[in-house]
Structure formats: structure tokens, C-alpha cells
C-alpha positions in Angstrom: 120.8 30.0 215.5 121.4 27.6 218.6 124.9 27.3 219.9 126.0 26.0 223.1 125.3 25.8 226.7 125.9 24.6 230.4 124.4 24.1 234.5 121.9 23.5 238.3 121.2 23.3 242.7 120.2 25.8 245.8 122.3 27.9 248.1 122.5 27.7 251.7 124.6 30.5 253.7 127.5 27.9 254.2 127.8 27.1 250.5 125.7 26.0 247.4 124.2 22.6 247.0 121.8 21.1 244.4 118.2 21.8 244.7 116.3 18.8 245.9 113.3 19.5 243.5 115.7 19.4 240.6 117.2 16.2 241.6 115.4 13.2 240.4 116.4 9.6 240.6 115.4 7.6 237.5 114.7 4.3 238.7 114.0 1.3 236.1 113.8 4.1 233.4 114.4 3.3 229.7 117.8 2.2 228.6 117.7 4.4 225.5 115.6 7.1 224.1 112.0 6.7 222.5 112.1 7.6 218.8 108.6 6.7 218.1 107.5 10.3 217.7 109.1 13.7 218.6 107.1 13.9 221.6 107.9 10.5 222.8 111.6 11.4 222.2 111.4 14.6 224.3 109.7 12.6 227.0 112.1 10.1 227.4 115.1 12.7 227.1 113.6 14.4 230.4 112.2 11.1 232.1 110.9 10.8 234.7 110.0 14.4 234.8 106.8 14.8 233.0 106.6 17.2 230.0 103.7 19.4 231.4 105.7 19.6 234.5 108.7 20.7 232.8 107.0 23.5 230.6 105.0 24.6 233.6 107.8 24.9 236.2 111.2 24.9 234.4 111.2 26.0 230.7 112.4 29.5 230.6 112.2 29.8 234.3 114.9 27.8 236.2 117.4 25.1 235.8 116.5 21.4 236.2 119.2 18.6 237.0 118.1 15.1 236.6 120.3 12.5 238.1 120.1 8.9 236.9 121.5 5.6 238.2 121.0 3.8 235.0 124.2 2.0 233.6 122.3 1.2 230.2 121.4 4.8 229.6 125.0 5.9 230.5 126.2 3.5 228.1 124.0 4.9 225.4 124.9 8.5 226.2 128.7 7.5 226.0 128.0 6.1 222.6 127.0 9.6 221.3 130.4 11.0 221.1 133.7 9.9 222.9 137.4 11.5 222.8 138.5 8.7 220.6 136.0 9.8 217.9 138.1 12.6 217.1 140.6 10.6 215.3 138.5 9.3 212.7 136.7 12.7 212.5 140.0 14.3 211.9 140.8 12.0 209.1 137.8 13.4 207.2 139.2 16.8 207.3 138.2 19.1 210.3 139.4 22.6 210.4 140.3 24.9 213.3 137.6 27.6 214.0 135.0 26.0 211.9 134.8 22.4 213.1 136.9 22.5 216.2 138.1 24.8 218.8 140.9 24.3 221.4 140.6 26.7 224.4 141.2 27.1 228.0 140.1 29.3 230.7 143.0 31.3 232.4 142.4 33.9 235.0 138.8 34.3 234.2 139.5 34.6 230.3 139.2 32.3 227.5 142.5 31.8 225.8 142.2 30.1 222.2 144.8 27.7 221.3 143.9 27.1 217.7 146.3 26.5 215.0 145.9 27.2 211.4 144.0 25.1 208.9 143.3 21.3 209.3 143.3 19.8 212.6 145.3 16.8 213.5 144.2 14.2 216.1 147.9 14.0 217.4 148.2 17.8 217.7 144.8 18.0 219.4 145.6 15.2 221.8 149.0 16.9 222.7 147.3 20.2 223.5 144.8 18.3 225.5 147.3 16.2 227.5 150.0 18.9 227.8 148.3 22.4 227.8 145.1 20.8 229.7 143.1 22.4 226.9 139.4 21.8 226.1 138.4 20.6 222.8 134.9 21.9 221.5 133.5 20.1 218.4 131.0 22.1 216.4 127.8 20.7 215.3 128.5 16.9 215.8 125.2 15.8 214.3 126.8 16.4 210.8 128.9 13.2 211.5 127.3 11.3 214.3 124.1 9.6 213.1 122.6 9.1 216.6 123.0 12.8 217.3 121.3 13.5 213.9 118.5 11.3 215.0 118.0 13.2 218.3 118.2 16.5 216.9 116.0 16.0 214.1 113.2 14.8 216.4 113.8 17.7 218.6 113.6 20.3 215.8 110.1 18.7 215.0 109.1 18.9 218.6 110.1 22.6 219.2 109.5 23.8 215.7 112.9 25.6 216.0 116.5 24.8 215.0 118.4 22.5 217.4 122.2 22.7 217.4 124.8 21.1 219.5 128.4 21.2 220.8 130.6 18.7 222.2 133.1 19.8 225.1 135.9 17.3 226.1 138.0 19.0 229.1 140.9 17.3 230.8 141.3 16.7 234.4 142.2 19.8 236.5 140.9 22.2 233.8 138.2 24.5 232.6 137.6 25.4 229.1 135.5 28.6 229.4 134.9 31.4 231.7 131.6 32.3 233.3 129.1 33.3 230.8 125.5 33.0 229.6 123.8 32.1 226.2 121.1 33.2 224.2 119.6 29.7 223.6 117.7 26.9 225.8 120.3 24.4 226.9 120.1 20.6 227.5 123.4 19.1 228.8 124.0 15.4 228.6 126.9 14.1 230.2 128.5 11.7 228.1 132.0 10.6 229.7 133.6 11.1 233.0 132.3 13.8 235.7 132.2 17.6 235.4 131.7 20.1 238.2 129.1 22.7 237.5 128.2 26.1 239.2 125.2 28.1 238.1 124.3 31.6 239.0 121.3 34.1 239.0 121.0 35.8 235.6 121.9 39.4 235.0 119.7 39.3 231.8 116.7 36.9 232.1 116.1 35.3 228.7 119.1 36.8 227.3 119.2 37.6 223.5 122.9 37.3 223.2 126.1 35.6 224.5 128.2 37.3 227.1 130.9 36.4 229.3 130.5 37.8 232.9 133.3 38.7 235.4 133.8 36.5 238.6 133.2 39.8 240.7 129.8 40.5 239.1 128.0 37.4 239.4 128.2 36.5 243.2 128.1 33.2 244.8 126.7 30.2 242.8 123.1 29.4 243.5 123.6 25.6 242.3 126.7 23.5 242.3 127.0 19.8 241.6 128.7 17.3 239.6 127.3 15.8 236.5 128.0 11.9 236.0 127.3 9.9 232.7 123.6 9.5 232.2 122.7 12.7 233.9 121.0 15.6 232.2 120.8 19.1 233.0 118.5 22.0 231.5 118.9 25.5 232.0 117.1 28.7 230.4 119.0 31.2 228.3 120.5 33.7 230.5 121.7 31.4 233.0 125.4 32.3 234.2 127.4 29.2 234.2 131.0 27.6 234.5 132.2 24.3 234.5 135.4 22.5 235.1 136.8 18.7 235.3 138.2 18.2 238.9 141.8 17.1 239.1 142.4 13.4 239.9 139.5 12.3 237.6 139.2 11.0 234.0 138.4 13.5 231.2 134.9 14.9 231.0 133.0 14.9 227.8 129.4 16.3 227.4 127.3 17.5 224.7 125.2 20.8 224.7 122.0 20.4 222.7 120.4 24.1 222.3 117.4 25.7 220.8 115.1 28.7 220.6 117.7 31.3 219.5 115.8 34.2 218.0 112.5 32.5 218.6 110.7 34.8 220.9 107.5 36.8 220.6 109.6 39.9 219.8 111.1 38.1 216.6 107.8 36.7 215.5 106.4 40.3 215.7 109.1 41.6 213.8 108.9 39.1 211.2 105.1 39.5 210.7 104.4 43.1 211.1 106.0 44.1 207.6 103.5 41.9 205.7 100.6 43.0 207.8 101.7 46.6 207.0 102.1 46.0 203.3 98.5 44.4 203.2 96.8 46.8 205.3 98.4 49.8 203.1 96.8 48.3 200.1 93.2 48.9 201.5 94.0 52.1 203.9 94.8 55.2 202.0 96.1 57.1 205.1 99.1 54.4 205.4 100.0 55.4 201.8 99.8 59.2 202.6 103.1 60.8 202.7 105.0 61.6 206.0 105.5 65.3 207.0 108.3 67.2 205.2 111.7 67.0 207.0 110.3 64.3 209.5 113.6 62.3 208.7 115.7 65.3 209.8 114.3 65.8 213.2 116.3 65.1 216.3 113.5 63.9 218.4 110.2 62.4 217.3 107.4 64.9 217.0 104.2 64.5 218.9 102.2 64.3 215.9 104.3 61.6 214.4 104.0 59.5 217.5 100.3 59.8 217.7 99.9 58.9 214.1 102.0 55.8 214.5 100.2 54.7 217.7 97.0 55.1 215.6 98.4 53.0 212.8 99.5 50.3 215.3 96.0 50.1 216.8 94.7 50.0 213.2 97.0 46.8 212.6 96.0 45.3 215.9 92.3 45.6 214.8 93.1 44.0 211.4 95.1 41.1 213.2 92.6 40.4 215.8 90.6 37.3 214.9 92.1 36.7 211.4 92.7 33.0 210.4 94.9 34.1 207.6 98.2 32.4 207.3 100.8 34.8 208.7 103.7 35.5 206.2 106.8 34.5 207.8 110.2 34.6 206.9 110.9 32.6 210.3 108.9 29.7 208.8 110.9 29.6 205.7 114.3 30.2 207.6 113.8 27.4 209.8 112.8 24.8 207.0 115.5 25.9 204.9 118.3 25.3 207.8 117.0 22.3 209.7 118.0 18.9 209.5 116.6 16.7 206.8 114.6 13.6 208.2 116.4 10.9 209.7 116.0 8.0 207.3 113.6 5.0 208.5 115.1 2.8 205.6 117.6 3.3 203.0 116.6 7.0 202.5 115.5 6.7 198.9 112.1 7.9 199.7 113.6 11.3 200.3 115.0 11.7 196.9 112.6 10.0 194.5 108.8 9.5 195.0 107.9 5.9 195.9 104.7 4.0 195.7 101.8 4.2 193.3 101.4 7.3 191.1 98.3 9.2 192.5 95.3 9.6 190.2 91.6 10.9 190.6 90.4 7.9 192.3 93.3 7.7 194.8 93.3 8.2 198.6 96.4 10.1 199.6 98.0 11.0 202.8 100.7 13.8 203.8 104.0 12.4 204.9 107.0 14.3 206.6 104.4 16.7 207.9 106.9 17.9 210.7 109.3 18.9 207.6 106.9 20.9 205.7 105.4 24.6 206.3 102.6 26.1 204.3 102.5 29.7 203.9 100.8 32.6 201.9 103.3 35.1 200.2 103.3 37.6 197.6 104.5 35.9 194.2 108.3 35.9 194.4 108.6 36.2 190.8 106.8 39.6 190.6 108.6 42.8 191.7 105.6 45.4 191.2 103.3 46.2 193.9 100.4 44.6 192.4 101.8 41.2 193.5 99.4 38.2 193.6 99.3 36.0 196.6 100.6 32.7 196.2 100.7 29.5 198.4 104.1 28.4 199.2 105.1 25.0 200.6 108.7 24.7 201.8 110.2 21.2 202.9 113.4 20.2 204.4 113.5 16.8 202.6 116.5 17.8 200.5 118.4 19.7 203.2 122.2 18.7 203.6 123.1 17.3 207.0 126.6 18.4 206.3 125.8 22.1 206.6 123.6 22.0 209.4 123.9 24.9 211.9 127.2 25.9 210.0 126.1 29.7 209.4 126.2 31.0 205.9 129.4 28.7 204.9 127.3 27.5 202.3 123.9 29.3 201.2 121.2 27.1 201.4 118.8 26.6 198.6 115.0 26.5 199.5 113.0 23.6 198.3 109.4 23.5 197.8 106.4 24.2 195.5 104.0 27.2 195.0 100.4 27.2 194.0 97.8 29.8 193.1 95.8 31.0 196.2 92.8 29.3 194.8 94.7 25.8 195.9 94.8 26.9 199.6 91.5 25.1 200.7 92.6 22.0 199.1 96.1 22.0 200.5 94.5 22.8 203.7 92.3 19.7 203.4 95.4 17.6 202.9 97.2 19.0 205.9 94.3 18.4 208.1 93.2 15.1 207.2 94.8 11.8 208.1 93.8 10.4 204.6 91.8 12.1 202.1 90.4 11.2 198.5 91.7 13.1 195.7 88.2 13.7 194.1 87.2 15.3 197.4 89.7 18.1 197.0 88.1 21.6 196.9 89.2 22.4 193.4 87.3 23.5 190.2 88.4 20.8 187.9 89.5 17.2 188.0 92.4 18.3 186.2 93.6 20.6 189.1 92.8 17.9 191.7 95.3 15.5 189.7 97.9 18.1 189.0 98.0 19.2 192.7 98.6 15.5 193.9 101.0 14.7 191.2 103.3 17.9 192.1 103.2 17.0 195.8 103.8 13.2 195.1 106.9 14.3 192.9 108.3 16.2 195.9 107.8 12.9 197.9 105.3 15.0 200.4 102.6 12.5 199.9 101.9 9.1 199.2 99.1 7.0 197.9 97.3 4.7 200.8 
């Protein structure tokens, strides 16, 4: 799940300088972000770069630095998290390791200065001032409403978990050694200025975090200062390091990161087991036993390799052109662990159904569509091989913001409904229509139609219009 991040510019022989095409002056831009929709939020976040340009030229390819000269936007960024916020947060019970880390880069290595147990603001401030330590605050969206609002919209936009970390670094200090991450990173500079250096990846689109030694990474290809209101993006695998120069105020930035374990390889691993299971029901060759002692062989036999290749072609043929919903644990995992919707009003609509009770003559519409997944899976309550398929609807309306991106600290319960496979077409009607009349749902009886919409209404997934 997404974690942290960092830097961007282009190098000449005499030394690295920022890339001109990555440097954009935002003149007369918005003073805050646009929360009308997930796409409008992302558009305003990377403004004035257009989204088509971003995904064509930068996403998973190269860094993007957007410099802004917008005092109102800088003020807004500064409101997202400040050094002084740590005082009130610590009073709520923050713990070293879980919520906050104190560290410093010494001779190219990360030195962790954490104490045990609860973190106290006076101790944090002492380490910050006297030891020149960086304070890293984990997943601040758990406590800062505006970051919750931003990240919830971004999770809708990307269809992937979005985490964040805040880094507060005193002048004349560096918190982390050069390293790369396994996430796509967006950095918002909140307070002060920070000096960044970016290097060519040694592992493009890396799948894991790794520290890199200075002698291995060569000279930086991009080097620049980030100022409040500036935004920096770089792909996973980008090697980076950052420091707060001496003589300046402290620096605060937030890294917003996404797309951890969200590759085609992950999706293939996630879908192929269900595909094999379904195909084996119909293809007797897949149910035939493997050769005796195959598992004892040191190397794969030619016969086994040929057979597996043939089976993979069979699976590819079966998959080609199918419109069947792919059974996917990734879908369920995303919905189970993502942020709940940011409340538009008092938030009551997320816990109890509101509005009129749906009836046969009602017209209904789906709500919180970005927070719901529809998938077909074998019946989870049956363990035998003759499992019937069921339609599962999972949603994040009842997820707990306080545990977002905190790993398995508390096992998250999945919320949702299940219906017989015969209800799939009716559910697709609701999903694909802006509004639909209950009596037009493709079900056999009026009783089934009313029961379906009542179940969805009870979960706050539809409303009567």
C-alpha cells in the first residue's frame, strides 16, 4: 500500500539544473483545489498542466516540477499541515514507530532516533532543534480533514489506495539517504524551502523500496528548490534525496503516493486463479493429475513446460473477448482499506439511509458510485467444489478513517451485500443508469425488484429521486 516519496530538473556538464519543460509558472491559477469531482480535483492539483499531457508525457515516465507563484495557493498548502500541529496531535496519543518517526541521514545512512512509547511534543521539538532530526508523521489524513478530503477524491480518481506522509526537516539537515520507492509520488511543499536532487532509476517502476549508495547513483539529473505552493511528481523507482539548506526556516512537505502493487503483473496474479478454477470445471485435461514425482524434479521437464504453455494458451483463448466480471481480490482489498467518503453535510447519510423508502413505483439512482465495486465470486459461505457464483457488492461507506493505510494494525471488516447471480443484470442496470424505475429492473417478480432496491437503500447505496 502506498507509502512515501520525493524529487525533478535536467543536467548539463557543469551541473544539474531544472528541466525547462517541467517548470511551469501558474499565473492567475485557482487559490485552492476544485473538489467538484475526482477529475476536477486532480486537474486542479496539477494545474496548469492538462491531464492528457500529464498521462501521455510524465506518468510512469519522468518527473514533473510545477512551480507556482500563487500566494493564496501557498497559504492553502500551508494549512494542510504545520510543525505546530504536532502539539495538538501528540495530545491525542501518538506513538513512535506507528504514528511518528524521528530520523536523520548521517554519512549516507538513516539514523532512527525514536524513543519508546508515546511521542511528546516537547521531546520531538528538542530532537528537532538540538539533533537537527527530521520528524516524519505517518498518514496525517487520519487526523487532518483537508488531507482526508484530497486523498479520498484521489482514491476515486485513481481507483487505487492513496497514502501520505509529512516530513518536517530543520535547516542544515537531511532526513533520509538517497533511495527509491515503489509508489507514484506527488509532493506538495507546505512550509519553507527544500533542496531536491533526482537521479536516473536503477530499477524503473520499482516494486520495492531501496536505499542507494551515493557512489552508485552518479550525478543528479535534476536539482532544484521547492517553495510553498510548488508541486513535484515522480514515478516509482526514481532515486531521490532532499535537504533543508542551512540559514533557512524549517521545511514541511507532504508526500501523497499511490499505485503500490497496482501493476498488470499484480492484476494477472489476482485474476488467473479464478480463471483456472472456472476453466478446470469444464476442461478435463486441467483436472488430470501431474506426472508422478514431478514435484521432486530439480528442473522443469520439457513435457511439463509444454503442457503448461498449452494450458496458458487455453486460458488466454477463454479470456479473449469475455465480458464476464473478473473475480478480483484486488477490488475487495481496495474497497476494504480505502478512505470512507468525505462527508458533504453532517455525515449521517453514511450510517443510516435517508430519504423516501423505495417502492415498486419509485425511480432510484446509485449514490457513492466511486466507493462501490460489483464483482462475481464463488459463494463465500460454501466450501465444496460445487460453489455457486454470487454477485458481491462491497463498499467503503463504513470504513474507519482512523486506520487508513496503517497496515494490519486492526483487521478491516468488509462491508457489503451479496445477491444470486440472477440479479446481475438488474444490478448492472442500476450501475449504468443515471436513474432507473424499479419496475423496469430485469428480475422475474416485483417482490424481487422491491427486495433488491430495499437492500441497496438500507446500505445507503441508492436514493429515491
